[in-house]
C-alpha positions in Angstrom: 0.0 0.0 0.0 2.8 2.4 0.9 4.6 1.6 -2.4 1.4 2.4 -4.3 1.1 5.8 -2.5 4.7 6.6 -3.3 4.2 5.7 -7.0 1.0 7.8 -7.0 2.8 10.9 -5.6 5.6 10.4 -8.1 3.1 10.2 -10.9 1.3 13.3 -9.6 4.5 15.3 -9.3 5.5 14.3 -12.9 2.1 15.4 -14.1 2.3 18.7 -12.4 5.8 19.3 -13.9 4.6 18.4 -17.4 1.4 20.6 -17.0 3.5 23.5 -15.6 5.8 23.3 -18.6 2.8 23.3 -21.0 1.2 26.2 -19.2 4.2 28.4 -19.6 4.5 27.8 -23.3 2.8 30.8 -24.8 4.4 33.3 -22.5 7.8 31.8 -23.1 7.3 31.9 -26.9 6.3 35.6 -26.7 9.3 36.4 -24.6 11.6 34.5 -27.0 10.1 36.2 -30.0 10.1 39.6 -28.4 6.7 40.3 -29.9 3.0 39.6 -29.1 0.9 38.3 -32.0 -2.5 39.8 -31.7 -5.5 38.8 -33.8 -7.9 41.7 -34.3 -10.8 42.6 -36.6 -10.3 43.8 -40.1 -11.3 47.3 -39.1 -14.1 48.1 -36.6 -14.2 51.6 -35.2 -13.7 51.6 -31.4 -12.3 48.1 -31.3 -9.5 47.9 -33.9 -8.7 50.4 -36.7 -5.5 51.2 -38.5 -4.7 54.6 -40.0 -2.7 55.5 -43.1 0.5 55.4 -41.1 -0.1 51.9 -40.0 -1.0 52.8 -36.4 -3.6 50.6 -34.7 -6.1 52.0 -32.2 -9.1 50.6 -30.3 -10.2 48.8 -27.2 -9.1 45.4 -28.6 -5.8 46.9 -29.5 -5.3 48.3 -26.0 -6.0 44.9 -24.5 -3.1 43.5 -26.5 -0.9 46.6 -25.6 -1.6 45.9 -21.9 -0.6 42.2 -22.3 2.6 43.3 -24.1 3.4 45.6 -21.2 2.8 42.8 -18.7 5.1 40.3 -20.5 7.5 42.5 -22.5 7.4 45.8 -20.6 6.5 47.7 -23.8 3.1 48.4 -25.4 4.6 48.8 -28.9 5.9 45.2 -29.1 2.8 43.9 -30.8 2.1 42.6 -34.3 -1.5 42.9 -35.3 -3.1 40.4 -37.7 -6.5 41.5 -39.1 -8.9 38.5 -39.1 -12.4 38.1 -40.6 -15.0 36.5 -38.4 -14.9 33.2 -40.2 -11.1 32.7 -39.8 -10.5 34.2 -36.4 -10.8 31.2 -34.1 -9.1 28.9 -36.7 -6.1 31.3 -36.6 -6.0 31.2 -32.8 -6.2 27.4 -32.6 -3.6 27.0 -35.3 -1.1 29.1 -33.3 -1.0 32.0 -35.8 -1.8 34.5 -33.0 -1.1 34.4 -29.2 -4.4 36.1 -28.4 -7.6 36.8 -30.2 -8.7 40.3 -29.3 -11.5 40.8 -31.8 -14.9 41.8 -30.3 -15.8 38.1 -30.1 -19.1 37.2 -28.3 -18.7 34.8 -25.4 -21.3 32.0 -26.1 -22.0 28.5 -24.9 -21.2 27.0 -28.3 -17.8 28.7 -28.5 -17.0 28.0 -24.9 -17.9 24.3 -24.9 -17.2 23.2 -28.5 -13.9 25.0 -29.2 -10.6 24.4 -27.3 -10.5 28.1 -26.2 -11.0 30.2 -23.0 -12.6 33.6 -22.9 -10.6 35.8 -20.6 -13.3 38.1 -19.3 -15.7 40.7 -20.7 -14.0 43.8 -22.0 -17.2 45.2 -23.5 -20.9 44.5 -22.8 -22.8 44.9 -26.0 -26.2 43.9 -27.5 -27.9 43.7 -30.9 -29.7 46.9 -31.6 -31.2 48.9 -34.5 -30.4 51.7 -36.8 -33.1 53.5 -38.8 -33.2 56.6 -41.1 -33.6 59.7 -39.0 -36.3 61.1 -41.3 -38.7 58.3 -40.2 -38.7 60.0 -36.8 -39.0 56.7 -34.9 -38.0 56.4 -31.3 -38.0 52.6 -30.9 -38.6 49.5 -33.0 -42.0 48.8 -31.5 -43.2 52.1 -33.2 -43.1 50.2 -36.5 -46.1 48.3 -37.8 -44.2 47.0 -40.7 -40.6 47.3 -41.7 -38.1 46.4 -44.4 -34.7 45.1 -43.2 -31.3 45.1 -45.0 -29.5 41.9 -43.8 -26.4 40.0 -44.8 -27.4 36.4 -45.8 -26.8 33.8 -43.0 -25.8 36.3 -40.3 -26.8 35.3 -36.8 -28.2 38.8 -36.3 -30.8 38.1 -38.9 -32.4 35.2 -37.0 -32.3 37.1 -33.8 -34.2 40.0 -35.4 -36.7 37.7 -37.1 -37.5 36.0 -33.8 -38.0 39.4 -32.2 -40.1 40.8 -35.0 -42.4 37.7 -35.0 -42.8 37.9 -31.2 -43.6 41.6 -31.4 -46.1 41.0 -34.3 -44.4 43.5 -36.6 -44.8 42.8 -40.3 -41.4 42.6 -42.0 -39.6 41.9 -45.2 -35.9 40.9 -45.3 -33.9 42.3 -48.2 -30.9 39.9 -48.5 -27.4 41.0 -49.4 -24.4 38.8 -50.0 -22.2 40.7 -47.5 -22.5 43.1 -44.6 -20.8 45.8 -46.6 -23.5 45.5 -49.3 -26.3 45.5 -46.7 -24.9 48.7 -45.2 -24.7 50.4 -48.6 -28.3 49.3 -49.2 -29.4 50.9 -45.9 -27.6 54.1 -46.8 -29.3 54.2 -50.2 -32.7 53.9 -48.5 -33.4 50.4 -49.8 -34.8 49.5 -46.4 -35.9 51.0 -43.1 -33.7 49.0 -40.7 -30.2 47.6 -40.1 -29.7 45.4 -37.0 -26.3 44.6 -35.6 -24.4 45.0 -32.3 -24.9 48.5 -31.0 -21.2 49.3 -31.0 -20.9 48.2 -34.6 -23.9 50.3 -35.7 -22.3 53.4 -34.1 -19.1 52.7 -36.0 -20.9 52.1 -39.3 -22.9 55.3 -38.9 -19.6 57.3 -38.6 -18.7 56.1 -42.1 -21.8 57.4 -43.8 -21.6 60.4 -46.1 -24.1 62.1 -43.6 -23.8 60.4 -40.2 -26.8 62.5 -39.0 -29.1 60.8 -41.5 -29.4 57.7 -39.3 -30.5 57.1 -35.7 -29.2 54.3 -33.5 -31.8 53.2 -30.9 -30.6 52.5 -27.3 -32.7 49.3 -27.0 -31.1 45.8 -27.5 -32.6 42.4 -28.1 -29.6 40.2 -27.2 -26.7 39.8 -24.8 -23.3 40.2 -26.4 -20.5 39.9 -23.9 -17.3 40.6 -25.8 -13.8 39.6 -24.8 -10.4 38.3 -25.7 -9.8 34.6 -26.3 -6.8 32.3 -25.8 -6.2 28.6 -26.4 -7.0 26.0 -23.8 -4.1 24.1 -22.0 -2.1 27.2 -21.0 -3.4 28.4 -17.7 -0.5 30.8 -17.0 -1.2 32.6 -20.3 -4.9 32.6 -19.6 -4.3 34.3 -16.2 -1.9 36.9 -17.7 -4.4 38.0 -20.3 -7.3 37.9 -17.8 -5.6 39.8 -15.1 -4.2 42.4 -17.5 -7.9 43.4 -18.1 -8.7 43.1 -14.4 -5.8 45.4 -13.5 -7.2 48.2 -15.6 -10.7 47.7 -14.1 -9.3 47.7 -10.6 -7.3 50.8 -11.3 -10.3 52.8 -12.4 -12.2 51.7 -9.3 -9.3 52.9 -7.1 -9.1 56.2 -9.0 -5.6 55.5 -10.5 -5.0 56.9 -14.0 -2.0 56.8 -16.3 -1.2 60.3 -15.2 -1.6 59.7 -11.5 0.0 56.3 -11.3 3.6 57.5 -10.7 2.4 59.9 -7.9 0.3 57.1 -6.3 3.4 54.8 -6.2 3.9 56.3 -2.7 0.4 55.6 -1.6 -0.3 54.0 1.9 -3.6 52.5 0.7 -3.2 48.7 0.9 -5.3 48.0 -2.2 -3.2 50.4 -4.3 0.1 48.9 -3.0 -1.2 45.4 -3.8 -2.1 46.4 -7.3 1.3 48.0 -7.8 3.1 44.9 -6.5 4.4 46.7 -3.5 2.6 44.2 -1.1 2.7 40.5 -1.8 4.3 38.7 -4.8 1.7 39.5 -7.4 4.1 38.7 -10.3 5.7 35.4 -9.2 2.8 33.1 -9.9 2.6 34.5 -13.5 6.3 34.6 -14.1 6.1 38.4 -14.3 7.8 41.3 -12.6 5.9 42.5 -9.5 5.1 45.9 -11.0 3.5 44.5 -14.1 0.0 45.9 -13.3 1.5 49.3 -12.4 3.2 49.4 -15.8 0.0 48.6 -17.6 -1.8 51.5 -15.9 1.1 53.9 -16.5 1.7 53.0 -20.1 -1.9 52.0 -21.3 -4.3 53.5 -18.8 -7.2 52.3 -16.6 -10.4 50.8 -18.1 -12.2 54.1 -18.0 -9.4 55.9 -19.9 -9.4 53.1 -22.5 -13.1 53.3 -23.0 -13.2 57.1 -23.2 -10.6 57.4 -25.9 -12.1 54.5 -28.0 -15.9 54.8 -27.5 -16.7 57.8 -25.2 -16.5 61.5 -25.2 -12.9 61.6 -26.5 -13.8 59.5 -29.5 -15.8 60.1 -32.6 -18.4 57.5 -31.6 -19.6 59.3 -28.4 -21.2 56.1 -27.0 -22.6 56.2 -23.5 -20.8 53.8 -21.2 -24.1 52.2 -20.0 -23.5 48.6 -18.9 -19.7 49.2 -19.3 -19.7 51.5 -16.3 -18.1 50.1 -13.1 -20.3 48.0 -10.9 -20.5 50.8 -8.3 -21.7 53.3 -10.9 -24.6 51.3 -12.3 -22.7 49.2 -14.8 -21.5 45.6 -15.0 -17.7 46.0 -15.1 -16.4 44.2 -12.1 -13.0 42.7 -11.4 -11.8 40.3 -8.6 -9.5 42.1 -6.1 -5.7 41.9 -6.0 -5.2 40.0 -2.8 
């Protein structure tokens, strides 16, 4: 019996060593390469956009910048790979990117059927509606019948059809081969309605010849929790990506900004000192320096700063934070504490 116990513990130790080695794989590859490979959208205002000079901006971009700071100490050491929706998860699972930061909705099917982990919710979204302003409609239920521009086979179409049928609104779907064509159809007044995620509608509206010609309703008909994704089998990497987001959320809750971080380094507040790595070994378990969270805040910003420059008052989108406010300000953004 004693021999069996010894053999069991030897086997358990070996399994832990093997698992630990596998878990450190992505981080070690990033360090060795000296660059983080980040899969982003092909161009979605607020989430990931690139200018003529090749500079990427957006919430998803800032998530990757934060991870690069945590692992490499520098937010510029990121290579961005634009990925269409149909190829994004394949690219992640094939190892073409280290992280998929591409406004991907966290769903049961993706979470259970794919060998991936969602790392938290960086943006709470929902499917909404955009209509021509001249119709002077305030909500979808004001319609008795409606024509809808919709890309063929899009999940958003079925969501909308279900809602319209339940609401007993007469409708006609005008199909388009692509989303781009559906958007052009809407802008040319071929229909009365375009239905996609709210954040996406605000971004598309900015691209119109006359953005004021369309109105985006505030109502939503689905839950769309968006967040970054990593491969399964690498718990250290999962925790690094997850806690990079949590560091920014905690920083906002504590009132720490990119501008005030250096000044608050001398703070006597225990929660601040823990976040900065001045109390406890907050980097050891992740294989990072203890000040990794402090560096993220200083070099990238807290969650509120990131939201404001990409979606809020400092952006062209001017989207109200709504559900993306902190939990203590009426929103859903909430992060576990650093202790």
